[in-house]
C-alpha positions in Angstrom: 30.8 -11.2 5.7 28.1 -13.6 6.9 25.0 -13.3 9.1 24.0 -15.7 11.8 20.3 -16.0 11.4 19.9 -18.6 14.1 18.1 -16.0 16.3 15.3 -15.9 13.8 14.1 -19.2 15.2 13.2 -17.4 18.4 11.3 -14.6 16.6 7.7 -14.3 17.6 5.4 -13.3 14.8 2.6 -10.9 15.8 -0.8 -12.4 15.1 -3.1 -9.7 13.7 -6.7 -10.6 14.3 -9.5 -9.6 12.0 -11.0 -7.7 14.8 -8.0 -5.4 15.1 -9.0 -2.1 16.7 -7.9 1.4 16.0 -5.3 2.7 18.4 -5.6 6.2 20.0 -3.1 8.9 19.7 -3.5 10.5 23.2 -1.4 13.6 22.4 -3.6 14.6 19.5 -6.8 13.2 20.6 -7.2 11.3 17.3 -8.0 7.7 16.5 -5.9 6.4 13.7 -5.4 3.0 12.2 -1.8 1.8 12.7 -0.6 -1.1 10.6 2.3 -1.8 8.3 4.4 -4.7 7.1 7.0 -4.4 9.8 4.5 -4.5 12.6 3.1 -7.8 11.4 6.2 -9.6 10.1 9.5 -9.4 8.1 11.6 -8.4 11.1 14.5 -10.6 10.0 14.3 -9.3 6.4 14.4 -5.7 7.6 17.5 -6.5 9.5 19.1 -7.9 6.4 18.4 -4.7 4.5 19.6 -2.6 7.4 22.9 -4.4 7.5 23.7 -5.0 3.8 21.4 -2.5 1.9 22.8 0.5 0.1 21.2 3.9 0.8 19.3 5.6 -2.0 17.7 9.0 -2.0 15.0 9.9 -4.6 13.6 13.3 -5.0 9.9 14.1 -5.2 8.3 13.2 -8.6 11.3 11.2 -9.6 11.2 7.5 -10.5 12.7 4.8 -8.3 12.4 2.4 -11.3 10.2 2.3 -14.4 8.1 -0.4 -16.0 10.2 -2.4 -18.4 13.6 -1.7 -16.8 15.9 -4.5 -15.7 14.9 -5.7 -12.2 18.3 -6.1 -10.5 17.4 -4.8 -7.1 14.7 -4.9 -4.3 13.9 -1.9 -2.2 12.9 -1.2 1.4 11.4 2.2 1.9 12.8 3.9 5.0 11.0 7.3 4.8 8.8 8.8 2.2 5.9 7.7 0.0 6.0 5.9 -3.4 3.3 5.3 -6.0 3.2 1.9 -7.7 1.5 2.1 -11.1 1.2 0.6 -14.6 1.3 3.0 -17.6 0.1 2.6 -21.1 1.5 4.1 -24.3 -1.6 6.2 -24.6 -0.8 7.9 -21.3 -3.3 6.2 -19.1 -2.2 5.3 -15.6 -3.5 2.6 -13.3 -2.3 3.2 -9.7 -2.0 -0.1 -7.9 -1.0 1.2 -4.4 0.6 4.0 -2.5 3.1 2.7 0.0 5.4 4.2 2.6 7.7 3.5 5.5 9.0 -0.1 6.0 7.4 -1.4 2.8 9.1 -3.4 0.1 8.9 -2.5 -3.6 10.4 -4.2 -6.7 9.7 -7.5 -4.8 7.9 -9.3 -7.7 11.2 -10.2 -9.4 12.3 -12.5 -6.6 12.6 -16.1 -7.8 11.0 -15.1 -11.1 12.3 -15.7 -14.6 10.9 -12.3 -15.5 13.9 -10.0 -14.9 12.2 -6.7 -15.7 9.9 -4.5 -13.6 6.2 -5.0 -14.5 5.2 -1.7 -12.8 6.7 1.7 -12.2 7.6 3.2 -8.8 7.6 7.0 -8.4 8.4 9.0 -5.3 5.5 11.2 -4.2 7.7 13.0 -1.8 11.5 12.9 -1.0 12.1 9.3 -0.2 15.0 7.3 1.3 15.3 3.6 0.5 17.6 0.7 1.2 18.6 -1.3 -1.9 19.6 -4.9 -1.9 20.6 -6.8 -5.1 18.0 -9.3 -6.1 20.5 -12.2 -6.3 21.7 -11.4 -2.8 18.2 -11.5 -1.3 17.5 -14.8 -3.2 20.6 -16.4 -1.8 19.7 -15.5 1.8 16.1 -16.6 1.4 17.3 -19.9 0.0 19.7 -20.4 2.8 17.5 -19.5 5.7 14.0 -21.1 6.1 12.8 -18.5 8.6 13.6 -15.7 6.3 11.8 -17.5 3.5 8.8 -17.9 5.7 8.8 -14.1 6.4 9.1 -13.4 2.7 6.2 -15.7 1.8 4.1 -13.8 4.4 4.9 -10.5 2.8 4.0 -11.8 -0.7 0.8 -13.4 0.5 -0.3 -10.1 2.0 0.4 -8.3 -1.3 -1.5 -11.0 -3.2 -4.6 -10.7 -0.9 -4.6 -6.9 -1.3 -4.4 -7.1 -5.1 -7.1 -9.8 -5.2 -9.6 -7.6 -3.4 -8.8 -4.6 -5.5 -9.3 -6.4 -8.8 -12.4 -8.1 -7.5 -14.0 -4.7 -6.8 -12.9 -3.3 -10.2 -14.2 -6.3 -12.2 -17.4 -7.0 -10.2 -18.6 -3.5 -9.4 -17.2 -1.4 -12.3 -15.9 2.1 -12.1 -18.2 3.2 -9.2 -17.3 0.2 -7.2 -13.6 0.7 -7.8 -13.9 4.3 -6.5 -16.0 3.4 -3.5 -13.6 0.6 -2.5 -10.7 3.0 -3.0 -12.4 5.4 -0.5 -12.8 2.6 2.0 -9.1 1.7 1.7 -8.1 5.3 2.0 -10.2 5.5 5.2 -8.6 2.4 6.6 -5.1 3.7 5.8 -5.3 7.4 6.6 -8.6 7.7 8.5 -8.8 10.0 11.5 -12.0 9.7 13.5 -13.7 13.0 14.2 -15.8 14.0 17.3 -19.0 13.7 15.3 -18.2 10.2 14.3 -17.2 11.0 10.7 -13.8 10.0 9.4 -11.3 12.4 7.8 -9.0 10.9 5.2 -5.9 12.7 6.2 -4.3 12.5 2.8 -5.0 15.0 0.1 -5.7 13.6 -3.4 -6.9 15.2 -6.6 -9.8 13.7 -8.5 -7.4 12.6 -11.2 -5.3 10.7 -8.7 -8.5 9.0 -7.5 -9.4 8.2 -11.1 -6.0 6.5 -11.6 -6.9 4.0 -8.9 -10.1 3.1 -10.8 -8.9 3.1 -14.4 -11.4 5.7 -15.3 -11.5 9.5 -16.1 -11.5 12.5 -13.8 -15.0 13.4 -15.1 -16.5 10.1 -13.9 -14.9 10.5 -10.5 -16.3 14.1 -10.3 -19.8 12.9 -11.1 -19.7 10.0 -8.5 -18.2 12.2 -5.8 -20.9 14.9 -6.3 -23.6 12.3 -6.1 -22.2 11.0 -2.8 -21.9 14.5 -1.6 -25.6 15.2 -2.3 -26.5 12.1 -0.3 -24.3 13.3 2.6 -22.2 10.2 2.3 -19.1 12.3 2.2 -17.9 15.9 2.1 -15.0 17.6 0.3 -12.8 20.5 1.5 -9.7 21.6 -0.3 -8.8 18.2 -1.5 -9.6 16.5 1.8 -12.4 14.0 2.0 -14.5 13.3 5.1 -16.6 10.1 5.1 -19.9 10.5 7.0 -21.4 7.0 6.2 -18.7 4.4 5.8 -21.3 1.6 6.1 -23.0 2.9 2.9 -19.8 2.5 1.0 -19.3 -1.0 2.3 -22.8 -2.1 1.5 -22.6 -0.7 -2.1 -19.5 -2.8 -2.9 -20.8 -5.9 -0.9 -17.8 -5.6 1.4 -16.3 -8.9 2.5 -15.2 -7.4 5.9 -11.6 -8.0 5.1 -9.1 -7.6 7.9 -7.9 -4.0 8.2 -4.3 -4.9 7.3 -5.7 -6.2 3.9 -8.2 -3.5 3.1 -5.6 -0.7 2.7 -4.3 1.5 -0.1 -0.7 0.4 0.5 
């Protein structure tokens, strides 16, 4: 079976400007930031996975793949949430991103001589994915220039996200890594409240926050308590509300990245 990708020449790519505004959910009276890979690009690649991908279901807390395993496939998340991380033999975890619907994982093996996964992917909740063999995706990308352009856009977005994360960790240390993580969580899951504060509508433990910063839970506890005393944020049953987002941005010398870059996914 073959696909006629000539229609891709007529695809119009959405231009996401740096001044992208938050959209309003009228039914709930909430302002949320809506952005994902599919809304910005990769329409043709999504169609490829939809037509040729095999369905895979992964239960909560089960791995999609593990670091060091053979990288034979690429995955498109249909529903659910997946944590991408690097693990050490001593048990330390560095969480790189938490990603969900319409996102690609296992993508770093494409056109790469390294044929094993450099990270682990674990389902945070029951997750459904579409799976496409790496060799099949490479063939279609090689044969269709418009698909290749879409793939380059996806990879460039991932590279920009990783670049800003590592910059914050290296230049501003553990505290800067935590503050930038809070900013990214706000941009990804933030719900604006009536008093102007922003609720991060995604519950995380202090250990999970620590895994984003390559630090300990005790360090995160201390920094969060200090921010709480300064009324920068408040905590309630695992939910964080940001009261002064500008303070966080100033502390990490925020570059005012576009919202689709400064995200946790």
